[in-house]
C-alpha positions in Angstrom: 17.6 -42.1 -7.2 18.1 -45.6 -5.6 16.6 -44.6 -2.2 14.6 -41.6 -3.4 11.3 -43.4 -4.2 11.3 -45.5 -1.0 12.1 -42.4 1.1 9.3 -40.4 -0.5 6.9 -43.3 -0.1 7.8 -43.7 3.5 7.3 -40.0 4.2 3.8 -40.1 2.6 2.8 -43.2 4.7 4.2 -41.6 7.9 2.3 -38.4 7.2 -1.0 -40.3 6.5 -0.7 -41.8 10.0 -0.8 -38.3 11.6 -2.8 -36.4 9.0 -6.0 -36.3 11.0 -4.2 -34.9 14.1 -2.3 -32.1 12.3 -5.3 -31.0 10.2 -6.3 -27.5 11.2 -3.1 -26.9 13.3 -0.1 -24.8 12.6 1.9 -27.9 11.5 0.7 -27.9 7.9 1.4 -30.6 5.3 3.7 -28.4 3.2 5.8 -27.7 6.3 6.1 -31.4 7.2 6.9 -32.5 3.6 9.4 -29.7 3.1 11.1 -30.4 6.4 11.2 -34.2 5.7 12.8 -33.5 2.3 15.3 -31.2 3.9 16.3 -33.9 6.4 16.6 -36.7 3.8 17.9 -34.6 0.9 21.2 -33.4 -0.5 22.2 -31.5 2.7 20.8 -34.1 5.1 20.8 -37.9 5.0 21.4 -38.0 1.3 18.6 -40.5 0.7 16.8 -38.3 -1.8 19.3 -37.4 -4.5 18.6 -36.4 -8.1 19.4 -33.7 -10.6 16.9 -30.9 -9.9 17.0 -30.0 -13.6 16.6 -33.7 -14.6 13.6 -35.1 -16.5 12.1 -36.9 -13.5 11.9 -33.8 -11.3 10.8 -31.6 -14.2 8.1 -34.1 -15.1 6.8 -34.2 -11.5 6.6 -30.4 -11.2 5.0 -29.9 -14.6 2.4 -32.6 -14.1 1.5 -31.2 -10.7 1.1 -27.6 -12.0 -0.9 -28.8 -15.1 -3.3 -30.7 -12.9 -3.7 -27.8 -10.5 -4.2 -25.3 -13.3 -6.8 -27.4 -15.0 -8.8 -28.1 -11.8 -8.6 -24.5 -10.5 -9.8 -23.1 -13.9 -12.5 -25.7 -14.2 -14.0 -24.6 -10.8 -14.5 -21.1 -12.0 -18.3 -20.5 -12.3 -18.6 -17.2 -14.0 -22.3 -16.8 -13.2 -21.7 -17.4 -9.5 -18.5 -15.4 -9.5 -20.4 -12.3 -10.6 -22.1 -12.3 -7.2 -18.7 -12.0 -5.4 -16.5 -10.4 -8.0 -15.3 -7.4 -6.0 -12.4 -8.9 -4.1 -10.9 -11.2 -6.8 -11.3 -8.5 -9.5 -9.4 -6.0 -7.3 -6.7 -8.5 -6.2 -6.1 -9.8 -9.8 -6.7 -6.6 -11.7 -5.0 -4.1 -9.4 -3.1 -6.0 -6.7 -1.3 -8.5 -9.0 0.2 -5.8 -11.4 1.2 -3.6 -8.4 2.8 -6.6 -6.7 4.9 -7.3 -9.8 5.8 -3.6 -10.0 6.8 -3.5 -6.3 8.8 -6.7 -6.6 10.6 -5.3 -9.6 11.5 -2.0 -7.9 12.8 -3.7 -4.8 14.8 -6.2 -6.8 16.6 -3.3 -8.5 17.3 -1.7 -5.2 18.5 -4.8 -3.4 20.3 -6.5 -6.3 22.2 -3.6 -7.8 23.8 -5.7 -10.5 20.5 -7.1 -11.9 19.6 -6.2 -15.4 16.0 -4.8 -15.7 14.6 -8.0 -17.3 16.2 -10.1 -14.5 14.6 -7.9 -11.8 11.2 -8.1 -13.6 11.6 -11.9 -14.0 12.1 -12.4 -10.2 9.0 -10.3 -9.5 6.9 -12.4 -11.9 8.3 -15.7 -10.5 7.1 -14.7 -7.0 3.8 -13.1 -8.0 1.5 -16.1 -8.0 0.0 -17.3 -4.7 -0.7 -20.8 -3.5 -3.8 -21.4 -1.3 -2.5 -24.8 -0.3 0.1 -23.3 2.0 -2.6 -21.7 4.1 -5.5 -24.1 3.6 -7.3 -23.1 6.8 -7.8 -19.6 5.3 -9.8 -20.8 2.4 -11.7 -23.6 4.2 -12.7 -22.1 7.5 -16.5 -21.6 7.3 -16.6 -18.7 9.9 -14.6 -16.3 7.6 -16.6 -13.7 5.7 -17.7 -15.3 2.5 -16.2 -12.6 0.2 -12.8 -12.7 2.0 -12.5 -16.5 1.8 -13.7 -16.8 -1.8 -11.6 -13.8 -2.8 -8.4 -15.4 -1.7 -9.5 -18.8 -3.2 -10.3 -17.3 -6.6 -7.2 -15.2 -6.6 -5.0 -18.2 -6.0 -6.8 -20.3 -8.5 -6.5 -17.8 -11.4 -3.3 -15.9 -10.8 -1.2 -19.0 -11.7 -2.8 -19.0 -15.2 -2.3 -15.3 -15.6 1.4 -15.4 -14.5 2.4 -18.3 -16.8 2.3 -16.2 -20.1 3.9 -13.3 -18.2 6.7 -15.6 -17.1 7.2 -16.9 -20.6 7.3 -13.3 -22.0 9.7 -11.9 -19.4 12.0 -15.0 -19.5 12.3 -14.6 -23.3 13.1 -10.9 -22.9 15.7 -11.7 -20.2 17.3 -14.4 -22.4 17.4 -12.1 -25.4 18.9 -9.3 -23.3 21.7 -11.7 -22.2 22.3 -12.8 -25.8 21.2 -16.4 -25.2 18.6 -16.1 -28.0 17.8 -13.4 -30.6 15.0 -11.0 -30.0 13.0 -12.1 -33.0 13.4 -15.7 -32.0 12.2 -14.9 -28.5 9.1 -13.1 -29.8 8.2 -16.0 -32.1 8.7 -18.6 -29.4 6.5 -16.7 -26.9 3.8 -16.2 -29.6 3.8 -19.9 -30.4 3.7 -21.0 -26.7 0.8 -18.7 -25.9 -1.1 -19.2 -29.2 -0.7 -23.0 -29.7 -1.2 -23.6 -26.0 -4.5 -21.6 -25.9 -5.7 -23.3 -29.0 -4.9 -26.8 -27.8 -6.6 -26.1 -24.4 -9.7 -24.6 -26.1 -10.2 -27.5 -28.4 -9.5 -30.4 -26.0 -11.4 -28.7 -23.1 -14.4 -28.3 -25.4 -14.3 -31.9 -26.7 -13.9 -33.4 -23.2 -16.8 -31.3 -21.9 -18.9 -32.3 -24.9 -18.3 -36.0 -24.1 -19.4 -35.4 -20.5 -22.5 -33.5 -21.5 -23.7 -35.9 -24.2 -22.8 -38.9 -22.0 -24.8 -37.5 -19.1 -27.8 -36.9 -21.4 -27.7 -40.4 -22.8 -26.6 -42.2 -19.6 -23.6 -43.7 -21.4 -20.8 -42.8 -18.9 -20.1 -44.9 -15.9 -19.7 -42.8 -12.7 -16.1 -43.9 -12.3 -15.2 -42.7 -15.7 -16.8 -39.3 -15.1 -13.9 -38.8 -12.7 -11.3 -39.9 -15.2 -12.3 -37.6 -18.0 -10.9 -34.4 -16.5 -7.6 -36.1 -15.6 -7.3 -37.4 -19.2 -8.3 -34.0 -20.6 -5.6 -32.2 -18.5 -3.0 -34.7 -19.7 -4.1 -34.5 -23.3 -4.2 -30.7 -23.3 -0.6 -30.5 -21.9 0.8 -33.3 -24.1 -0.8 -32.0 -27.3 0.4 -28.4 -26.8 4.1 -29.1 -26.0 5.1 -31.0 -29.1 3.7 -28.3 -31.4 5.6 -25.6 -29.5 2.8 -24.5 -27.2 2.8 -24.0 -23.5 1.3 -27.0 -21.7 0.5 -24.9 -18.7 -1.5 -22.4 -20.8 -3.2 -25.4 -22.5 -4.1 -26.9 -19.1 -5.5 -23.6 -17.8 -7.5 -22.7 -20.9 -8.6 -26.3 -21.2 -9.9 -26.2 -17.6 -11.8 -23.0 -18.2 -13.4 -24.4 -21.3 -14.2 -27.7 -19.7 -15.7 -26.2 -16.6 -17.8 -23.7 -18.5 -19.4 -26.3 -20.8 -19.4 -29.4 -18.5 -21.3 -27.5 -15.8 -24.5 -28.0 -17.8 -24.3 -31.8 -17.2 -24.2 -31.3 -13.4 -22.6 -33.7 -11.0 -19.2 -33.7 -9.3 -16.3 -34.8 -11.6 -13.2 -33.3 -9.9 -12.6 -35.7 -7.0 -10.0 -37.8 -8.7 -8.1 -35.0 -10.3 -8.0 -33.1 -7.0 -6.7 -36.2 -5.2 -4.0 -36.7 -7.8 -3.1 -33.0 -7.6 -2.8 -33.2 -3.8 -0.6 -36.3 -4.0 1.8 -34.9 -6.6 1.8 -31.5 -4.8 2.9 -33.3 -1.6 5.7 -35.1 -3.5 6.8 -31.8 -5.1 7.3 -30.2 -1.7 9.3 -33.2 -0.5 11.5 -32.8 -3.6 11.6 -29.0 -3.1 13.0 -29.5 0.4 15.4 -32.2 -0.6 16.9 -30.8 -3.8 16.2 -27.1 -3.8 15.9 -25.6 -0.4 18.9 -27.5 1.2 21.4 -26.3 -1.4 19.9 -22.7 -1.5 20.4 -22.4 2.3 24.1 -22.8 1.7 24.1 -19.7 -0.5 22.0 -17.5 1.8 23.0 -13.8 1.8 21.6 -10.7 3.4 20.3 -9.5 0.1 18.5 -12.7 -0.5 16.9 -12.6 3.0 15.9 -9.0 2.7 14.2 -9.5 -0.6 12.5 -12.7 0.6 11.1 -10.9 3.6 10.0 -7.9 1.6 8.4 -10.1 -1.0 6.2 -11.7 1.6 5.3 -8.4 3.4 5.4 -5.0 1.8 5.5 -6.3 -1.8 2.1 -8.0 -1.1 0.6 -5.9 1.6 0.8 -2.5 0.0 -0.6 -3.5 -3.4 -3.5 -5.3 -1.7 -4.3 -2.3 0.5 -4.3 -0.1 -2.6 -6.5 -2.6 -4.5 -9.1 -2.5 -1.8 -9.6 1.3 -1.8 -13.3 2.0 -2.2 -14.5 -1.2 -0.6 -14.4 0.3 2.9 -12.5 -2.6 4.3 -11.3 -2.2 7.9 -7.6 -2.6 8.9 -7.9 -6.2 10.1 -9.5 -7.2 6.8 -6.9 -5.5 4.7 -4.1 -7.0 6.8 -5.6 -10.5 6.6 -6.0 -10.4 2.8 -2.6 -8.8 2.4 -0.7 -11.3 4.6 -2.2 -14.5 3.0 -0.4 -14.4 -0.3 1.8 -17.5 0.1 4.3 -18.5 -2.6 4.5 -22.2 -3.6 3.9 -24.6 -6.5 3.9 -22.2 -9.5 7.1 -20.5 -8.3 8.8 -23.9 -7.9 7.9 -24.9 -11.4 9.1 -21.5 -12.8 12.5 -22.2 -11.0 12.7 -25.6 -12.6 11.9 -24.3 -16.1 14.8 -21.8 -15.7 17.1 -24.6 -14.5 16.2 -26.5 -17.7 18.3 -24.1 -19.7 21.1 -23.2 -17.3 23.4 -20.2 -17.7 21.1 -18.1 -19.9 20.9 -15.3 -17.3 23.9 -13.4 -15.9 22.7 -13.6 -12.3 20.8 -16.8 -12.5 22.1 -18.3 -9.3 21.2 -15.4 -7.1 17.8 -15.0 -8.8 16.9 -18.7 -8.2 18.3 -18.8 -4.7 16.1 -15.8 -3.8 13.0 -17.4 -5.3 13.7 -20.7 -3.4 14.4 -19.0 -0.1 11.2 -17.0 -0.4 9.2 -20.2 -1.0 10.8 -21.8 2.0 10.1 -18.8 4.2 6.5 -18.7 3.0 5.9 -22.4 3.6 6.9 -21.8 7.2 5.5 -18.4 7.9 2.1 -18.8 6.2 1.7 -22.4 7.4 2.3 -21.6 11.0 0.0 -18.5 11.0 -2.8 -19.7 8.8 -4.9 -21.6 11.3 -4.5 -19.2 14.3 -4.9 -16.0 12.3 -7.9 -17.4 10.4 -9.5 -18.2 13.7 -8.8 -14.8 15.2 -10.0 -13.0 12.2 -13.2 -15.1 12.1 -13.9 -14.2 15.7 -13.1 -10.5 15.1 -15.5 -10.4 12.2 -18.3 -11.9 14.2 -17.7 -9.7 17.3 -17.3 -6.5 15.3 -20.2 -6.5 12.8 -20.4 -3.5 10.5 -23.7 -1.7 10.8 -25.5 -1.3 7.5 -24.6 -2.8 4.1 -20.9 -3.6 3.9 -19.6 -4.9 0.6 -16.6 -6.9 1.9 -17.0 -8.0 5.4 -20.5 -9.2 5.0 -21.3 -12.9 4.5 -24.2 -12.3 2.1 -24.0 -13.0 -1.6 -25.2 -9.7 -2.9 -23.5 -8.2 -6.0 -20.9 -5.9 -4.4 -18.9 -4.2 -7.1 
């Protein structure tokens, strides 16, 4: 770790110098950070060296995901969401389960030696999407509102949905391999979900109450309004973990609760937590390239590559197409929504959590290599295509207006489903 911190700091400074030039281009921040990590990591210059399962890397990844879960959940405005519920409800309620099912089936076909729980675990690990890898898609104003917001809400919520699924399936896979007993696995999962949700609910409500009462009585300095959500995310996570709960579930439930109650006070309070999340996310991708992607490339096989490509194409595209049946979406819209399901931060954290207890799964190495290669391929493919495809789709939607009321490709805010 001697040169790791200076190397990472230098990368961040160098990127800041060109950040304005690369914004909106196909050379995205995750691509640059991953490539820089790859060049300076274990298979490159060797300046960034650490144990990928060590406490420092684990802490970085967990803090990043906890911040992202909290801020994404706190943004959810249920009353506003009802006006544009059609796409995210379909993507999360139909598309996500079908994506997991498709990933599970293809894993069994491609990796013939995988046990059923291992195949299901790989599918769950690669189910959550990461909007940060295709930022132009969720920020370009010219895109139809429901398409842009649908992808944004899906990415914000599916991490929180997949965390308990991951914990359940990992416990089943560990029990199947004999690493832990079935009864113990069930108890641990129950504690992680239950204690995590309880901690998040209580801390999110308390933090929001402080914000609401402080706003009414003018007792909170504007600077400290930004600090409260950061502290709440940290508190939810660190209270849940020692009692056996999942810090990620606590952060997600805490964010939902905080956002629902705090919204009554008005004002913007997410600037600092978003900046911290972006910074830690950037460092995570540097570490991913240095410590995970480099070694994984040395174990690349045709099965891994086939599954990675399938995961980013048919495993995502077909379920999304099925989920949109009845919304009368045209082919470019279905293809656009289906393609932009990048894999990123949540999958990286899931991989690190498995590495924390190595050897519990019979085919752990090939499973983790597949997940890492899929993330790397997604960083490149979705990053390169985000800006140009978003621009092309935006132009198409403007040049091919649908006559009459159209629930998906319209830019209005009517209730659609």
